[in-house]
C-alpha positions as CSV (number, residue, x, y, z in Angstrom):
1,X,-11.6,98.5,-52.7
2,X,-9.0,96.5,-51.0
3,X,-9.3,97.0,-46.7
4,X,-7.0,96.4,-44.1
5,X,-9.7,93.4,-42.8
6,X,-9.3,91.2,-45.9
7,X,-6.2,89.3,-45.1
8,X,-7.9,88.7,-41.9
9,X,-10.9,87.1,-43.3
10,X,-9.3,84.9,-45.6
11,X,-7.4,83.5,-42.6
12,X,-10.9,82.9,-40.3
13,X,-12.3,81.3,-43.5
14,X,-9.6,78.8,-44.0
15,X,-9.5,78.3,-40.3
16,X,-13.3,77.2,-40.5
17,X,-12.6,75.3,-43.2
18,X,-10.1,73.2,-41.5
19,X,-12.4,72.5,-38.4
20,X,-15.2,71.2,-40.4
21,X,-16.2,67.6,-39.9
22,X,-14.1,67.4,-36.6
23,X,-14.9,66.7,-32.7
24,X,-13.1,68.8,-30.2
25,X,-12.3,66.6,-27.4
26,X,-10.5,67.5,-24.2
27,X,-9.8,70.8,-22.4
28,X,-6.2,70.8,-25.1
29,X,-9.2,71.2,-28.1
30,X,-7.1,68.3,-30.1
31,X,-9.0,67.4,-33.4
32,X,-10.8,64.0,-33.4
33,X,-12.0,62.9,-37.4
34,X,-15.0,61.1,-37.6
35,X,-14.2,59.1,-40.7
36,X,-16.3,56.2,-42.0
37,X,-14.1,54.0,-44.2
38,X,-14.5,50.3,-45.4
39,X,-13.3,47.6,-47.5
40,X,-15.0,44.4,-49.0
41,X,-13.9,41.0,-50.1
42,X,-14.4,39.5,-52.6
43,X,-14.3,43.1,-54.7
44,X,-14.9,41.0,-58.2
45,X,-16.9,38.3,-59.6
46,X,-19.7,38.4,-57.2
47,X,-22.6,36.1,-57.6
48,X,-26.0,36.2,-56.7
49,X,-26.2,34.3,-53.1
50,X,-22.5,35.0,-52.1
51,X,-21.2,36.5,-49.0
52,X,-19.4,39.5,-49.2
53,X,-17.3,40.6,-46.1
54,X,-17.6,44.5,-45.0
55,X,-15.2,45.7,-42.8
56,X,-15.5,49.1,-41.1
57,X,-11.9,48.4,-39.1
58,X,-10.0,51.5,-41.0
59,X,-12.5,54.0,-40.0
60,X,-11.7,56.8,-37.8
61,X,-11.4,57.4,-34.4
62,X,-10.3,54.0,-33.7
63,X,-10.6,54.4,-30.1
64,X,-13.2,51.9,-29.5
65,X,-16.3,55.0,-29.5
66,X,-17.5,54.4,-32.5
67,X,-20.8,52.2,-33.8
68,X,-21.4,51.0,-37.0
69,X,-24.2,50.5,-38.9
70,X,-24.4,49.2,-42.7
71,X,-27.4,49.5,-45.1
72,X,-26.5,46.5,-47.8
73,X,-29.4,47.5,-50.2
74,X,-29.4,51.1,-50.6
75,X,-32.8,51.4,-49.2
76,X,-31.8,54.2,-46.2
77,X,-32.5,51.9,-43.2
78,X,-29.7,49.6,-41.5
79,X,-29.9,45.7,-42.5
80,X,-26.6,45.3,-40.1
81,X,-24.2,46.0,-37.2
82,X,-20.8,45.7,-36.0
83,X,-17.4,46.7,-37.1
84,X,-17.4,43.6,-39.5
85,X,-20.5,42.3,-40.9
86,X,-21.5,40.2,-43.8
87,X,-24.2,40.9,-46.7
88,X,-25.5,38.6,-50.1
89,X,-27.9,39.9,-52.6
90,X,-30.2,37.2,-54.3
91,X,-31.2,39.2,-57.6
92,X,-28.4,40.3,-59.9
93,X,-27.7,44.1,-60.3
94,X,-25.1,46.9,-58.6
95,X,-25.7,47.9,-54.7
96,X,-25.3,51.1,-52.6
97,X,-24.1,50.0,-49.8
98,X,-23.3,52.5,-47.2
99,X,-21.5,52.5,-43.7
100,X,-22.6,54.7,-41.0
101,X,-20.2,55.1,-38.0
102,X,-21.2,57.5,-35.0
103,X,-19.1,58.7,-32.2
104,X,-21.2,61.0,-29.9
105,X,-23.3,63.8,-31.5
106,X,-20.7,63.3,-34.6
107,X,-21.6,60.8,-37.7
108,X,-20.2,59.9,-41.0
109,X,-20.9,57.5,-44.0
110,X,-19.2,55.9,-46.6
111,X,-20.8,54.4,-50.0
112,X,-19.8,52.2,-52.4
113,X,-21.4,50.2,-55.4
114,X,-21.4,46.3,-54.9
115,X,-21.9,44.9,-58.9
116,X,-23.7,41.5,-58.6
117,X,-24.2,38.8,-61.2
118,X,-26.4,36.0,-61.8
119,X,-25.0,32.9,-60.3
120,X,-24.2,30.8,-63.9
121,X,-26.6,27.4,-64.7
122,X,-25.0,24.3,-62.8
123,X,-23.6,26.5,-60.1
124,X,-23.3,24.2,-56.7
125,X,-25.6,24.5,-53.7
126,X,-24.3,24.4,-50.7
127,X,-26.6,22.7,-47.5
128,X,-25.9,22.0,-44.7
129,X,-28.2,19.1,-42.5
130,X,-30.0,20.7,-39.8
131,X,-30.8,18.3,-36.8
132,X,-31.3,18.7,-32.8
133,X,-31.8,16.5,-30.0
134,X,-35.0,14.9,-29.6
135,X,-35.4,16.1,-26.1
136,X,-33.5,18.6,-23.6
137,X,-31.8,17.2,-20.4
138,X,-35.4,17.4,-18.7
139,X,-36.7,15.2,-21.5
140,X,-39.0,18.0,-22.7
141,X,-39.1,17.7,-26.7
142,X,-37.2,20.6,-28.8
143,X,-39.2,22.4,-31.2
144,X,-36.6,23.5,-34.0
145,X,-36.0,23.3,-38.0
146,X,-33.9,25.9,-38.5
147,X,-30.3,25.3,-36.2
148,X,-28.4,22.9,-34.7
149,X,-29.6,22.5,-30.9
150,X,-27.5,20.6,-28.9
151,X,-27.5,19.7,-25.0
152,X,-24.6,18.6,-23.1
153,X,-26.8,16.3,-19.8
154,X,-24.0,16.0,-17.2
155,X,-26.6,14.1,-15.0
156,X,-24.3,12.7,-12.2
157,X,-21.4,15.0,-11.1
158,X,-19.9,14.5,-8.2
159,X,-19.9,17.0,-5.5
160,X,-17.1,16.4,-3.8
161,X,-14.5,16.3,-6.6
162,X,-16.1,17.7,-9.6
163,X,-17.4,21.1,-9.3
164,X,-16.3,23.1,-12.4
165,X,-18.2,23.2,-15.8
166,X,-15.9,21.8,-18.1
167,X,-17.7,19.4,-19.9
168,X,-17.8,19.4,-24.2
169,X,-19.6,17.5,-26.8
170,X,-18.9,16.1,-30.6
171,X,-21.0,17.9,-33.3
172,X,-22.1,16.1,-36.6
173,X,-22.0,18.0,-39.4
174,X,-23.0,17.2,-43.0
175,X,-23.4,18.5,-45.9
176,X,-25.1,15.3,-47.9
177,X,-28.2,17.6,-48.9
178,X,-25.9,19.6,-51.1
179,X,-26.2,19.8,-54.6
180,X,-23.6,19.4,-57.4
181,X,-25.1,21.6,-60.1
182,X,-25.9,19.2,-62.9
183,X,-25.9,15.9,-64.2
184,X,-22.1,15.9,-65.5
185,X,-20.8,17.4,-61.9
186,X,-19.9,16.3,-58.4
187,X,-18.6,18.4,-55.2
188,X,-15.4,17.8,-55.5
189,X,-14.5,20.4,-52.3
190,X,-16.4,20.6,-48.7
191,X,-14.7,23.2,-46.2
192,X,-16.1,23.8,-42.9
193,X,-15.1,27.3,-41.1
194,X,-16.0,26.9,-37.8
195,X,-15.1,30.8,-36.8
196,X,-16.2,33.3,-38.9
197,X,-14.5,36.2,-36.9
198,X,-10.9,34.7,-37.7
199,X,-9.4,34.7,-41.9
200,X,-6.9,31.8,-41.3
201,X,-6.0,31.1,-44.5
202,X,-5.3,35.2,-45.0
203,X,-7.2,35.4,-48.3
204,X,-9.2,38.3,-46.8
205,X,-12.3,35.9,-46.4
206,X,-13.1,34.9,-43.0
207,X,-15.9,32.5,-44.0
208,X,-13.8,30.3,-45.8
209,X,-11.0,28.7,-43.9
210,X,-11.1,25.1,-44.3
211,X,-11.0,23.9,-40.4
212,X,-12.8,20.6,-41.4
213,X,-12.7,19.1,-45.0
214,X,-15.4,16.5,-45.8
215,X,-19.0,16.0,-46.7
216,X,-19.5,14.4,-43.2
217,X,-17.6,15.7,-40.5
218,X,-17.2,16.0,-36.6
219,X,-16.8,18.7,-34.6
220,X,-14.7,17.9,-31.6
221,X,-14.9,18.8,-27.9
222,X,-17.6,21.6,-28.6
223,X,-18.1,23.5,-25.2
224,X,-21.5,25.1,-24.2
225,X,-21.9,28.0,-26.8
226,X,-23.5,29.9,-29.3
227,X,-21.6,29.4,-32.9
228,X,-22.1,30.1,-36.1
229,X,-20.6,27.6,-39.1
230,X,-20.1,28.2,-42.8
231,X,-20.0,25.5,-45.4
232,X,-18.4,26.0,-49.0
233,X,-18.5,24.2,-51.7
234,X,-16.4,23.7,-55.1
235,X,-17.3,21.7,-58.0
236,X,-15.6,20.2,-60.6
237,X,-15.9,23.1,-63.0
238,X,-14.4,25.8,-60.1
239,X,-18.4,26.4,-59.4
240,X,-18.7,28.0,-55.4
241,X,-21.5,28.0,-53.1
242,X,-21.8,28.4,-49.3
243,X,-24.0,28.1,-46.4
244,X,-24.5,29.0,-42.7
245,X,-26.2,27.4,-39.8
246,X,-26.5,28.2,-36.1
247,X,-25.5,25.8,-33.7
248,X,-26.5,26.3,-29.9
249,X,-24.7,24.0,-27.0
250,X,-26.6,24.1,-23.9
251,X,-25.9,22.6,-21.1
252,X,-27.3,21.0,-18.0
253,X,-25.7,19.9,-14.7
254,X,-26.6,18.1,-11.5
255,X,-24.8,17.8,-8.7
256,X,-26.1,14.8,-5.9
257,X,-24.6,12.6,-3.4
258,X,-26.4,10.6,-0.6
259,X,-24.0,11.9,2.1
260,X,-23.6,15.3,0.7
261,X,-23.2,18.3,3.6
262,X,-22.0,21.7,3.8
263,X,-20.7,22.3,7.1
264,X,-21.9,25.1,9.5
265,X,-20.8,28.8,9.8
266,X,-22.3,32.1,11.0
267,X,-23.5,35.6,9.0
268,X,-19.2,37.0,9.8
269,X,-18.0,34.1,8.5
270,X,-20.4,31.9,6.5
271,X,-19.3,28.4,4.8
272,X,-19.4,28.2,0.8
273,X,-19.5,25.8,-1.5
274,X,-18.0,27.2,-4.9
275,X,-18.6,25.7,-8.4
276,X,-17.1,27.3,-11.3
277,X,-19.2,28.3,-14.5
278,X,-17.5,29.7,-17.6
279,X,-20.2,32.0,-19.5
280,X,-19.7,34.0,-23.4
281,X,-21.5,36.9,-24.2
282,X,-20.0,38.2,-27.2
283,X,-22.2,39.8,-29.5
284,X,-19.9,41.1,-31.8
285,X,-19.4,37.1,-32.4
286,X,-22.5,36.4,-32.1
287,X,-22.2,34.0,-29.3
288,X,-24.5,35.0,-26.0
289,X,-25.7,33.3,-23.3
290,X,-29.6,33.3,-23.3
291,X,-29.8,32.8,-19.8
292,X,-28.7,30.7,-16.6
293,X,-30.8,28.6,-14.1
294,X,-29.4,27.4,-10.6
295,X,-32.0,25.2,-8.4
296,X,-30.3,24.1,-5.1
297,X,-32.3,21.8,-2.7
298,X,-32.3,20.8,0.6
299,X,-34.3,19.1,3.6
300,X,-36.1,21.5,5.5
301,X,-35.0,20.1,8.7
302,X,-32.0,17.4,8.9
303,X,-32.7,14.0,10.2
304,X,-30.0,14.0,13.3
305,X,-31.5,17.1,14.7
306,X,-33.6,17.2,17.5
307,X,-33.3,20.4,18.9
308,X,-36.8,21.5,18.8
309,X,-38.5,23.3,21.7
310,X,-42.2,23.5,21.6
311,X,-43.5,27.2,21.7
312,X,-39.7,28.2,21.0
313,X,-39.6,28.0,17.4
314,X,-37.8,25.3,15.3
315,X,-34.3,25.9,15.6
316,X,-33.3,23.0,13.2
317,X,-35.0,24.9,10.4
318,X,-32.4,24.7,7.6
319,X,-31.8,28.0,5.2
320,X,-29.2,27.8,2.5
321,X,-28.8,30.2,-0.4
322,X,-27.2,30.6,-4.0
323,X,-24.7,33.6,-4.3
324,X,-23.6,34.4,-7.9
325,X,-20.3,36.1,-8.5
326,X,-18.6,37.7,-11.5
327,X,-14.6,37.0,-12.8
328,X,-14.2,39.8,-10.5
329,X,-15.1,38.2,-7.3
330,X,-18.0,40.7,-7.1
331,X,-21.2,39.6,-5.6
332,X,-23.9,39.6,-8.5
333,X,-27.0,38.3,-7.1
334,X,-28.2,35.8,-4.0
335,X,-31.4,33.8,-2.7
336,X,-31.3,35.6,0.3
337,X,-34.7,37.7,0.4
338,X,-36.8,34.5,-0.6
339,X,-38.8,33.6,1.7
340,X,-38.6,30.6,3.2
341,X,-42.8,29.4,2.3
342,X,-41.9,30.2,-1.5
343,X,-38.6,27.9,-1.9
344,X,-40.5,25.3,-3.6
345,X,-39.4,25.5,-7.3
346,X,-39.7,22.1,-9.9
347,X,-40.4,18.8,-7.9
348,X,-39.8,20.0,-4.3
349,X,-41.8,17.9,-1.8
350,X,-43.3,19.3,1.3
351,X,-40.2,18.0,3.8
352,X,-37.5,20.0,1.2
353,X,-36.5,23.3,0.5
354,X,-35.9,24.4,-3.6
355,X,-34.8,27.3,-4.3
356,X,-34.3,29.3,-7.7
357,X,-31.5,31.9,-9.1
358,X,-32.2,33.2,-12.6
359,X,-29.6,35.2,-13.9
360,X,-30.6,36.9,-17.4
361,X,-28.1,37.7,-20.2
362,X,-28.3,41.4,-19.8
363,X,-26.2,40.4,-16.4
364,X,-23.4,39.0,-18.5
365,X,-22.8,42.9,-20.9
366,X,-19.8,44.6,-20.2
367,X,-21.1,47.7,-18.7
368,X,-20.7,50.3,-15.8
369,X,-24.1,48.7,-14.5
370,X,-23.6,44.9,-15.3
371,X,-20.8,41.9,-14.8
372,X,-19.6,40.6,-17.8
373,X,-18.9,37.2,-18.9
374,X,-16.1,35.3,-17.9
375,X,-15.4,32.7,-15.2
376,X,-18.4,33.1,-12.8
377,X,-18.2,31.1,-9.3
378,X,-21.8,29.8,-8.0
379,X,-21.6,29.2,-4.3
380,X,-24.1,27.0,-1.9
381,X,-23.8,29.4,1.2
382,X,-24.3,28.6,5.0
383,X,-24.7,31.2,7.8
384,X,-26.6,28.9,10.3
385,X,-23.7,27.1,12.9
386,X,-25.0,23.6,12.0
387,X,-23.8,21.4,9.6
388,X,-26.5,21.0,6.3
389,X,-27.8,18.1,3.9
390,X,-27.3,19.2,0.4
391,X,-29.9,16.8,-1.9
392,X,-29.3,18.5,-5.5
393,X,-27.8,21.5,-7.2
394,X,-28.5,21.8,-10.9
395,X,-26.6,24.6,-13.0
396,X,-28.5,25.3,-16.5
397,X,-26.5,27.3,-19.3
398,X,-29.2,28.0,-22.5
399,X,-27.9,29.5,-25.2
400,X,-31.0,29.4,-27.0
């Protein structure tokens, strides 16, 4: 028997279905769909050991609110995070790859099956030669058997004319340990991709660009940072293989001059000597600074000071401090609370103060409670009215 309520009931069911999987955002009740969408490249002829690029950039919403997690092997646990990642498999088979996106309390997933075939006999093997500097800039031995770890040691920087960290170094890359795949085969192409976030040749694969070519290459003018490099090799039968390695370039800068002084100031108008320090914290790209150390050394009493009144204290007792400012000139940290009797970092002698400032990687993340990366300023700060001599100033950028 039909009733008056049947059309109304149908309308309510249709309205409820249309709202399924949506988030109500704002006071205007507009709907924001949370949808996981990903693509992968290459889409065919995937062999064991191949790197497959997974891209979730088409997921919705595209307002930056999504977090991305990837299950590459179908075991139900996340293997990678980030909008764009790469996965590879060492055993042939069909793998269920799942992208899960989350925005607030809502989530959505998409699963695709990727078939991986056994690499044919005679395929080449790409291998990047690992090496590292024998010692860091303080002559400590470097223990590393996995990555390429290098230092820029700027040990004689001029405090009068060179207070900006622009130092670079060249990086040697070698594929001489790669194998062609057989006695009658040879490697015909070596391609080095130096930026795995950019697809410069437009083939849909961000890791096979030929930024440099050749078995042994020189990557010039590399600034302090953390990098990942990919080597692609092709043999004379068209077989291909790839290999990745991390390259860490850290920096040690030392400023010193026998006549170096900072002018006097006061608490209302302190004198500052500024040093420009670029730092990088890009977790999506995998280029993240680990920590920054700053060490300032100065004499406790200047040689030319005679203002010592017995019983009245020592007005010649120097005090210099280090201040750190982020790219927006916000003060992030200073050493003013370090007591005078606790300024003895490093090889400080009895007549000098050596004050340390340590900036952790967390300070360079981009959140409301931190300060972000970019062009930072590190300043030597003098609030005393007299000129003060500076013995040395050190900035160390640790990228490993």
